TORVEX-476607 format. One record per atom (N, C-alpha, C): residue in one letter; atom name; x, z, y. Coordinates in steps of 0.02 Angstrom, whole numbers, plus 50000, padded with zeros to 5 digits. Atoms other than C-alpha are relative to their C-alpha. Example, Ala and Ser with C-alpha at 12.3 -4.5 7.8 and 13.67 -1.06 7.14 Angstrom:
BEGIN
(site A,N,(50045,50000,49941));
(site A,CA,(50615,50390,49775));
(site A,C,(50045,50000,50060));
(site S,N,(49958,49997,49941));
(site S,CA,(50684,50357,49947));
(site S,C,(49961,50037,50055));
***
This chain:
BEGIN
(site X,N,(50036,49964,49941));
(site X,CA,(52387,57554,56539));
(site X,C,(50007,49943,50058));
(site X,N,(49952,50052,49918));
(site X,CA,(52395,57409,56674));
(site X,C,(50012,50045,50069));
(site X,N,(49970,49986,49943));
(site X,CA,(52459,57423,56853));
(site X,C,(49928,50053,50062));
(site X,N,(50038,49982,49967));
(site X,CA,(52290,57481,56920));
(site X,C,(49979,50074,49945));
(site X,N,(50010,49930,50053));
(site X,CA,(52285,57646,56781));
(site X,C,(49937,49987,49956));
(site X,N,(50047,49990,50041));
(site X,CA,(52163,57576,56678));
(site X,C,(50019,49967,49933));
(site X,N,(49983,50028,50054));
(site X,CA,(52145,57526,56494));
(site X,C,(49933,49970,49964));
(site X,N,(50064,50054,50048));
(site X,CA,(52010,57407,56384));
(site X,C,(49965,50036,49944));
(site X,N,(50046,49942,50066));
(site X,CA,(51899,57505,56269));
(site X,C,(49939,49956,49978));
(site X,N,(50092,50039,50035));
(site X,CA,(51753,57404,56169));
(site X,C,(49964,50026,50013));
(site X,N,(50065,49987,49969));
(site X,CA,(51593,57415,56234));
(site X,C,(49996,50047,50081));
(site X,N,(49980,49973,49918));
(site X,CA,(51661,57513,56395));
(site X,C,(50016,49976,50037));
(site X,N,(49966,50044,49941));
(site X,CA,(51765,57385,56481));
(site X,C,(50060,50045,50000));
(site X,N,(49942,49952,49988));
(site X,CA,(51884,57465,56551));
(site X,C,(49992,50068,50049));
(site X,N,(50011,49935,49979));
(site X,CA,(51907,57642,56600));
(site X,C,(50078,50025,50033));
(site X,N,(49933,49986,49955));
(site X,CA,(52026,57724,56725));
(site X,C,(50020,50065,49953));
(site X,N,(49980,49920,50037));
(site X,CA,(52147,57854,56635));
(site X,C,(50040,50026,50049));
(site X,N,(49943,49979,49963));
(site X,CA,(52259,57883,56803));
(site X,C,(49993,50099,50000));
(site X,N,(49993,49904,49982));
(site X,CA,(52319,58079,56784));
(site X,C,(49980,50024,49921));
(site X,N,(50025,49994,50045));
(site X,CA,(52245,58085,56620));
(site X,C,(50043,50027,49934));
(site X,N,(49949,49985,50056));
(site X,CA,(52344,58177,56460));
(site X,C,(49974,49964,49942));
(site X,N,(50021,50006,50042));
(site X,CA,(52306,58118,56299));
(site X,C,(49938,50032,49980));
(site X,N,(50058,49982,50021));
(site X,CA,(52174,58219,56243));
(site X,C,(49940,50005,50062));
(site X,N,(50059,49998,49926));
(site X,CA,(52079,58212,56429));
(site X,C,(49973,49890,49985));
(site X,N,(50033,50077,50016));
(site X,CA,(52076,58010,56367));
(site X,C,(49961,50021,49940));
(site X,N,(50030,49981,50065));
(site X,CA,(52000,58053,56218));
(site X,C,(49918,50036,50017));
(site X,N,(50048,49989,49970));
(site X,CA,(51867,58167,56280));
(site X,C,(49959,49956,50076));
(site X,N,(50041,50071,49955));
(site X,CA,(51819,58009,56421));
(site X,C,(49972,49974,49966));
(site X,N,(50024,50043,50032));
(site X,CA,(51806,57917,56313));
(site X,C,(49946,50002,49947));
(site X,N,(50059,49980,50039));
(site X,CA,(51692,58006,56190));
(site X,C,(49952,50022,50031));
(site X,N,(50046,50010,49954));
(site X,CA,(51585,58050,56331));
(site X,C,(49990,49949,50032));
(site X,N,(50049,50056,49986));
(site X,CA,(51565,57892,56380));
(site X,C,(49953,49959,49957));
(site X,N,(50057,50022,50051));
(site X,CA,(51492,57826,56239));
(site X,C,(49970,50035,49985));
(site X,N,(50059,49981,50018));
(site X,CA,(51375,57952,56214));
(site X,C,(49967,50030,50035));
(site X,N,(50008,50023,49951));
(site X,CA,(51325,57948,56366));
(site X,C,(49967,49929,50026));
(site X,N,(50011,50067,49975));
(site X,CA,(51291,57769,56374));
(site X,C,(49963,49968,49917));
(site X,N,(50014,50007,50063));
(site X,CA,(51214,57787,56205));
(site X,C,(50005,49963,49959));
(site X,N,(49957,50039,50040));
(site X,CA,(51340,57683,56112));
(site X,C,(50011,50046,49913));
(site X,N,(49962,49961,50035));
(site X,CA,(51385,57829,55996));
(site X,C,(49948,50089,49979));
(site X,N,(50041,49923,49991));
(site X,CA,(51293,58005,55941));
(site X,C,(50045,50048,50006));
(site X,N,(49946,49949,49974));
(site X,CA,(51456,58112,55908));
(site X,C,(50049,49968,49977));
(site X,N,(49899,50046,49988));
(site X,CA,(51612,57983,55938));
(site X,C,(50048,50046,49987));
(site X,N,(49954,49980,50031));
(site X,CA,(51765,58054,55858));
(site X,C,(50052,49946,50056));
(site X,N,(49979,50052,49976));
(site X,CA,(51904,57968,55972));
(site X,C,(50084,50040,49995));
(site X,N,(49934,49972,50006));
(site X,CA,(52095,57971,55926));
(site X,C,(50039,49980,50058));
(site X,N,(49981,50030,49945));
(site X,CA,(52206,57931,56079));
(site X,C,(50085,50021,49968));
(site X,N,(49944,49982,50015));
(site X,CA,(52407,57922,56038));
(site X,C,(50051,49940,50021));
(site X,N,(49977,50040,49965));
(site X,CA,(52530,57853,56157));
(site X,C,(50065,49981,49963));
(site X,N,(49918,50018,50040));
(site X,CA,(52652,57729,56060));
(site X,C,(50071,49967,50051));
(site X,N,(49942,50044,49974));
(site X,CA,(52751,57675,56207));
(site X,C,(50012,50029,50069));
(site X,N,(50003,50005,49915));
(site X,CA,(52786,57759,56374));
(site X,C,(50028,49964,50051));
(site X,N,(49979,50061,49953));
(site X,CA,(52811,57634,56515));
(site X,C,(50004,50036,50072));
(site X,N,(50017,49971,49945));
(site X,CA,(52795,57755,56663));
(site X,C,(50058,50008,50073));
(site X,N,(49967,49984,49949));
(site X,CA,(52963,57739,56761));
(site X,C,(50015,49934,49998));
(site X,N,(49993,50065,49960));
(site X,CA,(52962,57570,56876));
(site X,C,(50074,49995,50019));
(site X,N,(49913,49979,49980));
(site X,CA,(53163,57542,56891));
(site X,C,(50025,49933,50037));
(site X,N,(50003,50090,50007));
(site X,CA,(53213,57371,56983));
(site X,C,(50108,50043,50011));
(site X,N,(49908,50007,49983));
(site X,CA,(53427,57328,56974));
(site X,C,(49995,49939,50007));
(site X,N,(50003,50073,49963));
(site X,CA,(53470,57192,57055));
(site X,C,(50085,50007,49992));
(site X,N,(49936,50020,49996));
(site X,CA,(53650,57118,57055));
(site X,C,(50039,49971,49963));
(site X,N,(49959,50038,50047));
(site X,CA,(53787,57078,56925));
(site X,C,(49959,50045,49915));
(site X,N,(49988,49984,50088));
(site X,CA,(53698,57117,56764));
(site X,C,(49948,49925,49992));
(site X,N,(50036,50052,50043));
(site X,CA,(53586,56978,56642));
(site X,C,(49949,49992,50020));
(site X,N,(50044,49987,50003));
(site X,CA,(53432,57024,56672));
(site X,C,(49950,50032,50060));
(site X,N,(50026,49978,49940));
(site X,CA,(53393,57061,56870));
(site X,C,(49912,50016,49976));
(site X,N,(50081,49959,49950));
(site X,CA,(53211,57141,56945));
(site X,C,(49990,50057,49968));
(site X,N,(50019,49935,50034));
(site X,CA,(53096,57287,56866));
(site X,C,(49978,49972,49948));
(site X,N,(50005,49975,50111));
(site X,CA,(53108,57366,56701));
(site X,C,(49974,50074,50003));
(site X,N,(50042,49956,50012));
(site X,CA,(52978,57478,56629));
(site X,C,(50059,50051,49951));
(site X,N,(49962,49964,50023));
(site X,CA,(53084,57618,56576));
(site X,C,(49964,50066,49932));
(site X,N,(50034,49911,50040));
(site X,CA,(53053,57786,56444));
(site X,C,(50024,50044,50049));
(site X,N,(49986,49919,49982));
(site X,CA,(53072,57950,56488));
(site X,C,(50059,50019,50008));
(site X,N,(49921,49952,50028));
(site X,CA,(53248,58037,56526));
(site X,C,(50025,49955,50002));
(site X,N,(49960,50070,50000));
(site X,CA,(53320,57849,56547));
(site X,C,(50052,50026,50055));
(site X,N,(49953,49956,49971));
(site X,CA,(53483,57876,56607));
(site X,C,(50033,49911,50044));
(site X,N,(49981,50082,50012));
(site X,CA,(53587,57703,56691));
(site X,C,(50036,49966,49976));
(site X,N,(49960,50053,50061));
(site X,CA,(53660,57655,56528));
(site X,C,(49961,49992,49953));
(site X,N,(50071,50023,50030));
(site X,CA,(53499,57655,56479));
(site X,C,(49985,49929,50027));
(site X,N,(50021,50031,49945));
(site X,CA,(53443,57545,56621));
(site X,C,(50035,49927,49986));
(site X,N,(49925,50074,50011));
(site X,CA,(53616,57413,56613));
(site X,C,(49969,49983,49918));
(site X,N,(49981,50044,50062));
(site X,CA,(53589,57389,56430));
(site X,C,(49907,49967,50006));
(site X,N,(50054,50042,49988));
(site X,CA,(53397,57352,56467));
(site X,C,(49996,49936,50040));
(site X,N,(49961,50061,49986));
(site X,CA,(53451,57222,56586));
(site X,C,(50054,49954,49983));
(site X,N,(49967,50035,49993));
(site X,CA,(53551,57143,56479));
(site X,C,(50069,49988,50007));
(site X,N,(49902,49994,49982));
(site X,CA,(53747,57236,56509));
(site X,C,(50013,49952,50065));
(site X,N,(50001,50019,49952));
(site X,CA,(53828,57191,56662));
(site X,C,(50044,49917,49981));
(site X,N,(49988,50066,50011));
(site X,CA,(53893,57015,56699));
(site X,C,(50086,50000,50003));
(site X,N,(49927,50019,49998));
(site X,CA,(54081,56957,56692));
(site X,C,(50017,50005,50074));
(site X,N,(50022,49972,49903));
(site X,CA,(54072,56984,56882));
(site X,C,(49995,50053,50015));
(site X,N,(50023,49904,49972));
(site X,CA,(54011,57156,56896));
(site X,C,(50066,50008,50013));
(site X,N,(49951,49940,49983));
(site X,CA,(54104,57268,56986));
(site X,C,(49979,50070,49984));
(site X,N,(50007,49924,50059));
(site X,CA,(54147,57455,56920));
(site X,C,(49983,50056,50058));
(site X,N,(50015,49931,49953));
(site X,CA,(54061,57563,57054));
(site X,C,(49930,49965,50032));
(site X,N,(50084,50038,49974));
(site X,CA,(53862,57528,57055));
(site X,C,(49986,50073,50037));
(site X,N,(50035,49961,49970));
(site X,CA,(53746,57621,57176));
(site X,C,(49932,50004,49995));
(site X,N,(50079,49978,50039));
(site X,CA,(53584,57704,57129));
(site X,C,(49952,50045,50083));
(site X,N,(50023,49975,49917));
(site X,CA,(53469,57725,57299));
(site X,C,(49944,50015,49959));
(site X,N,(50047,49944,50025));
(site X,CA,(53335,57855,57268));
(site X,C,(49958,50012,50065));
(site X,N,(50030,49969,49970));
(site X,CA,(53192,57896,57385));
(site X,C,(49970,50096,49998));
(site X,N,(50006,49920,50000));
(site X,CA,(53208,58090,57431));
(site X,C,(49939,50020,50065));
(site X,N,(50035,49972,49929));
(site X,CA,(53090,58179,57568));
(site X,C,(49982,49949,50067));
(site X,N,(49997,50050,49962));
(site X,CA,(53065,58019,57655));
(site X,C,(50068,49963,50016));
(site X,N,(49937,50034,50001));
(site X,CA,(53243,57959,57655));
(site X,C,(50026,49959,49946));
(site X,N,(49998,50033,50044));
(site X,CA,(53334,57846,57548));
(site X,C,(50089,50035,49982));
(site X,N,(49952,49953,50014));
(site X,CA,(53492,57956,57460));
(site X,C,(50047,49935,49949));
(site X,N,(49956,50037,50041));
(site X,CA,(53643,57847,57370));
(site X,C,(50042,50035,49961));
(site X,N,(49949,49978,50077));
(site X,CA,(53731,57892,57206));
(site X,C,(50021,49938,49984));
(site X,N,(49975,50053,50021));
(site X,CA,(53859,57815,57154));
(site X,C,(50042,50029,49924));
(site X,N,(49977,49985,50055));
(site X,CA,(53929,57785,56971));
(site X,C,(50043,49956,49975));
(site X,N,(49961,50009,49998));
(site X,CA,(54086,57752,56914));
(site X,C,(50015,49963,49922));
(site X,N,(49989,50029,50057));
(site X,CA,(54085,57630,56773));
(site X,C,(50059,50005,49940));
(site X,N,(49955,50001,50037));
(site X,CA,(54269,57650,56728));
(site X,C,(50023,50059,49978));
(site X,N,(49991,49912,50035));
(site X,CA,(54262,57837,56706));
(site X,C,(49985,50003,49967));
(site X,N,(50032,50013,50040));
(site X,CA,(54123,57811,56625));
(site X,C,(50022,49985,49922));
(site X,N,(49962,50024,50081));
(site X,CA,(54214,57707,56479));
(site X,C,(50065,50025,49999));
(site X,N,(49946,49954,50020));
(site X,CA,(54345,57809,56495));
(site X,C,(50009,50090,49990));
(site X,N,(50008,49969,50031));
(site X,CA,(54250,57945,56438));
(site X,C,(49963,50055,50042));
(site X,N,(50041,49980,49943));
(site X,CA,(54162,58024,56603));
(site X,C,(49929,50003,49969));
(site X,N,(50070,50013,50010));
(site X,CA,(53993,58053,56530));
(site X,C,(49960,50027,50053));
(site X,N,(50026,49944,49959));
(site X,CA,(53936,58154,56680));
(site X,C,(49979,49938,50066));
(site X,N,(50008,50058,49966));
(site X,CA,(53928,57961,56769));
(site X,C,(49934,49970,49961));
(site X,N,(50060,50041,50027));
(site X,CA,(53778,57925,56663));
(site X,C,(49930,50032,50035));
(site X,N,(50061,49949,49969));
(site X,CA,(53657,58013,56786));
(site X,C,(49944,49966,49952));
(site X,N,(50095,50009,50012));
(site X,CA,(53465,58012,56754));
(site X,C,(49992,49961,50054));
(site X,N,(50034,50067,49935));
(site X,CA,(53361,57863,56857));
(site X,C,(49931,50025,49995));
(site X,N,(50060,49973,50009));
(site X,CA,(53197,57919,56900));
(site X,C,(49943,49909,50036));
(site X,N,(50044,50052,49986));
(site X,CA,(53022,57792,56941));
(site X,C,(50044,49991,50087));
(site X,N,(49991,50015,49936));
(site X,CA,(53053,57713,57093));
(site X,C,(50077,49984,50018));
(site X,N,(49926,50007,49976));
(site X,CA,(53263,57703,57094));
(site X,C,(49995,49932,50005));
(site X,N,(49948,50068,50014));
(site X,CA,(53343,57531,57129));
(site X,C,(50049,50030,50018));
(site X,N,(49933,49964,50028));
(site X,CA,(53494,57534,57063));
(site X,C,(50066,49910,50015));
(site X,N,(49976,50066,49993));
(site X,CA,(53635,57394,57130));
(site X,C,(50044,49996,49937));
(site X,N,(49932,50019,50003));
(site X,CA,(53784,57302,57066));
(site X,C,(50016,49961,50029));
(site X,N,(49970,50057,49953));
(site X,CA,(53883,57227,57171));
(site X,C,(50051,49956,49958));
(site X,N,(49957,50033,50022));
(site X,CA,(54011,57106,57122));
(site X,C,(50063,50007,50012));
(site X,N,(49958,49992,49994));
(site X,CA,(54178,57117,57080));
(site X,C,(50036,49980,50073));
(site X,N,(49944,50019,49937));
(site X,CA,(54320,57134,57240));
(site X,C,(50042,49951,49963));
(site X,N,(49957,50023,50022));
(site X,CA,(54438,57008,57240));
(site X,C,(50078,49999,50052));
(site X,N,(49943,50008,49928));
(site X,CA,(54601,56950,57320));
(site X,C,(50022,49938,49968));
(site X,N,(49982,50063,50014));
(site X,CA,(54680,56777,57326));
(site X,C,(50084,50005,50013));
(site X,N,(49903,50004,50007));
(site X,CA,(54877,56724,57281));
(site X,C,(50004,49923,49996));
(site X,N,(49978,50080,50006));
(site X,CA,(54925,56544,57350));
(site X,C,(50067,49990,50016));
(site X,N,(49934,50016,49990));
(site X,CA,(55080,56454,57356));
(site X,C,(50078,49997,49943));
(site X,N,(49947,50010,50064));
(site X,CA,(55249,56462,57245));
(site X,C,(49970,50066,49958));
(site X,N,(50027,49916,50062));
(site X,CA,(55165,56592,57102));
(site X,C,(49970,49933,49944));
(site X,N,(50008,50052,50052));
(site X,CA,(55129,56545,56935));
(site X,C,(49934,49973,49995));
(site X,N,(50068,50021,49990));
(site X,CA,(54952,56535,56936));
(site X,C,(49958,50018,50055));
(site X,N,(50076,50007,49943));
(site X,CA,(54847,56517,57101));
(site X,C,(49940,50014,49989));
(site X,N,(50075,49987,50017));
(site X,CA,(54688,56587,57129));
(site X,C,(49980,50060,50021));
(site X,N,(50028,49937,49971));
(site X,CA,(54578,56719,57150));
(site X,C,(49989,50048,49946));
(site X,N,(50012,49952,50073));
(site X,CA,(54576,56885,57042));
(site X,C,(49983,50068,50004));
(site X,N,(50068,49935,49978));
(site X,CA,(54487,57044,57028));
(site X,C,(50045,50051,50032));
(site X,N,(49956,49966,49977));
(site X,CA,(54566,57169,57127));
(site X,C,(49984,50090,49956));
(site X,N,(49984,49944,50020));
(site X,CA,(54607,57324,57051));
(site X,C,(50003,50048,50035));
(site X,N,(49970,49959,49970));
(site X,CA,(54614,57506,57088));
(site X,C,(50056,50005,50052));
(site X,N,(49923,49972,49991));
(site X,CA,(54761,57545,57201));
(site X,C,(50041,49958,49991));
(site X,N,(49947,50051,50021));
(site X,CA,(54860,57369,57174));
(site X,C,(50034,49992,50053));
(site X,N,(49915,50034,49973));
(site X,CA,(55033,57331,57241));
(site X,C,(49973,49941,50030));
(site X,N,(49976,50049,49985));
(site X,CA,(55076,57192,57322));
(site X,C,(50031,49955,49946));
(site X,N,(49965,50011,50072));
(site X,CA,(55202,57168,57179));
(site X,C,(49953,50001,49944));
(site X,N,(50017,50001,50036));
(site X,CA,(55071,57198,57066));
(site X,C,(49927,49926,50003));
(site X,N,(50012,50048,50017));
(site X,CA,(54974,57085,57124));
(site X,C,(50019,49922,49981));
(site X,N,(49947,50057,50028));
(site X,CA,(55104,56942,57124));
(site X,C,(50018,50000,49925));
(site X,N,(49973,50010,50060));
(site X,CA,(55130,56981,56956));
(site X,C,(49930,49972,49948));
(site X,N,(50056,50023,50003));
(site X,CA,(54943,56956,56904));
(site X,C,(49993,49930,49980));
(site X,N,(50028,50052,49976));
(site X,CA,(54967,56801,56992));
(site X,C,(50051,49936,49951));
(site X,N,(49971,50024,50039));
(site X,CA,(55077,56744,56854));
(site X,C,(50112,50003,50025));
(site X,N,(49927,49980,49961));
(site X,CA,(55250,56797,56980));
(site X,C,(50035,49957,50042));
(site X,N,(49978,50057,49954));
(site X,CA,(55340,56703,57119));
(site X,C,(50047,49922,49956));
(site X,N,(49977,50045,50072));
(site X,CA,(55401,56537,57028));
(site X,C,(50081,49992,50046));
(site X,N,(49944,49995,49994));
(site X,CA,(55587,56492,57048));
(site X,C,(50028,49974,50069));
(site X,N,(49994,50049,49937));
(site X,CA,(55560,56393,57221));
(site X,C,(49984,50041,50054));
(site X,N,(50012,49940,49900));
(site X,CA,(55465,56556,57336));
(site X,C,(50058,50025,49991));
(site X,N,(49965,49946,49977));
(site X,CA,(55524,56682,57380));
(site X,C,(49974,50055,50025));
(site X,N,(50035,49939,49965));
(site X,CA,(55468,56860,57430));
(site X,C,(50014,50029,50049));
(site X,N,(49964,49986,49922));
(site X,CA,(55568,56874,57600));
(site X,C,(49910,49988,50041));
(site X,N,(50083,50017,49945));
(site X,CA,(55410,56874,57733));
(site X,C,(49944,49983,49984));
(site X,N,(50080,50025,50017));
(site X,CA,(55271,56891,57624));
(site X,C,(49951,50031,50064));
(site X,N,(50057,50004,49945));
(site X,CA,(55112,56899,57744));
(site X,C,(49942,49985,49950));
(site X,N,(50060,49997,50035));
(site X,CA,(54940,56934,57698));
(site X,C,(49944,49985,50054));
(site X,N,(50064,50046,49970));
(site X,CA,(54775,56857,57777));
(site X,C,(49946,50051,49988));
(site X,N,(50044,49945,50021));
(site X,CA,(54642,56995,57801));
(site X,C,(49975,49996,50054));
(site X,N,(50065,49989,49949));
(site X,CA,(54484,57038,57899));
(site X,C,(50015,50058,50024));
(site X,N,(49980,49949,49938));
(site X,CA,(54514,57146,58055));
(site X,C,(49931,50043,49997));
(site X,N,(50034,49947,49987));
(site X,CA,(54380,57283,58102));
(site X,C,(49943,49949,50033));
(site X,N,(50031,50061,50004));
(site X,CA,(54300,57132,58172));
(site X,C,(49961,49927,49985));
(site X,N,(50018,50024,50050));
(site X,CA,(54277,57028,58047));
(site X,C,(50046,49928,50032));
(site X,N,(49955,50033,50022));
(site X,CA,(54421,56930,58088));
(site X,C,(50036,49976,49979));
(site X,N,(49926,50038,50039));
(site X,CA,(54560,56828,58008));
(site X,C,(50076,50040,50029));
(site X,N,(49938,50008,49953));
(site X,CA,(54716,56890,58053));
(site X,C,(50057,49995,49944));
(site X,N,(49962,50008,50041));
(site X,CA,(54870,56880,57969));
(site X,C,(50072,50069,50013));
(site X,N,(49948,49949,50000));
(site X,CA,(54988,57057,57917));
(site X,C,(50031,49984,49973));
(site X,N,(49927,50003,50058));
(site X,CA,(55152,57062,57860));
(site X,C,(49998,50061,49970));
(site X,N,(49996,49943,50059));
(site X,CA,(55182,57172,57697));
(site X,C,(50065,49987,49971));
(site X,N,(49962,49981,50048));
(site X,CA,(55307,57241,57581));
(site X,C,(49969,50012,49929));
(site X,N,(50008,49998,50053));
(site X,CA,(55306,57253,57402));
(site X,C,(49954,50053,49976));
(site X,N,(50030,49909,50005));
(site X,CA,(55231,57429,57378));
(site X,C,(49933,50024,50031));
(site X,N,(50092,49990,49939));
(site X,CA,(55062,57400,57508));
(site X,C,(49971,49980,49973));
(site X,N,(50042,50005,50027));
(site X,CA,(54926,57416,57448));
(site X,C,(49927,49949,50029));
(site X,N,(50062,50062,49972));
(site X,CA,(54783,57252,57432));
(site X,C,(49968,50019,49988));
(site X,N,(50050,49974,49968));
(site X,CA,(54634,57261,57505));
(site X,C,(49935,49924,49992));
(site X,N,(50023,50042,50020));
(site X,CA,(54491,57181,57457));
(site X,C,(49963,49903,50054));
(site X,N,(49987,50038,49972));
(site X,CA,(54489,56997,57501));
(site X,C,(50051,49959,50037));
(site X,N,(49967,50014,49987));
(site X,CA,(54641,56973,57538));
(site X,C,(50029,49928,49990));
(site X,N,(49958,50072,50051));
(site X,CA,(54756,56816,57524));
(site X,C,(50080,49992,50030));
(site X,N,(49909,49992,49986));
(site X,CA,(54926,56807,57506));
(site X,C,(50027,49928,49994));
(site X,N,(49962,50081,49992));
(site X,CA,(55061,56669,57525));
(site X,C,(50050,50014,49979));
(site X,N,(49956,49981,50025));
(site X,CA,(55194,56667,57453));
(site X,C,(50032,49921,50027));
(site X,N,(49968,50045,49946));
(site X,CA,(55308,56537,57568));
(site X,C,(50059,49965,49932));
(site X,N,(49936,50057,50031));
(site X,CA,(55451,56394,57478));
(site X,C,(50054,50035,50012));
(site X,N,(49918,49965,49991));
(site X,CA,(55637,56471,57496));
(site X,C,(50009,49931,50014));
(site X,N,(49959,50049,49951));
(site X,CA,(55743,56365,57609));
(site X,C,(50067,49989,49990));
(site X,N,(49943,50014,50052));
(site X,CA,(55888,56390,57492));
(site X,C,(50019,49984,49938));
***
């Protein structure tokens, strides 16, 4: 069935089947063949080979972003599989945008919770929904650590855990006076003093200084 709701049938060319059941399509074709004089008593059988009624858009960190046509009663995991799965850069919170009563409603899916066994996260999707898979949140560590660079920000990650992910402080480094460069509410980069038990925020930049002694 085309986007205009039509099918192509021998002798009749294009036939509009919008809103018709399989039996309704059978009756329409039988009547058309009879009225146009092609057959006296036509017998037509229509079977649905595949449902493609749900057009859903998936954007962001999936291998095949764009519009996908899904089977009925599809879920968010079905759609992700249809899109080739998430990339290695994907975050763990997925946003599902739906239109309800003229307004946009956002639902969130926690992939980590789903993979931990919470199947309630695998919500149903509907035709017209837009699914956004954002890029993972990261932080940066530079200076006297074993492996400086950018790293995936896990939930409730502390400064101590961040330093451990970065290979720990080297023999030349010191944990005294650790500071973080962070974006404030005006998106301005400011320097914030922290202790090892403080939580890391997205895009934080930790710098470990060289010890003077």
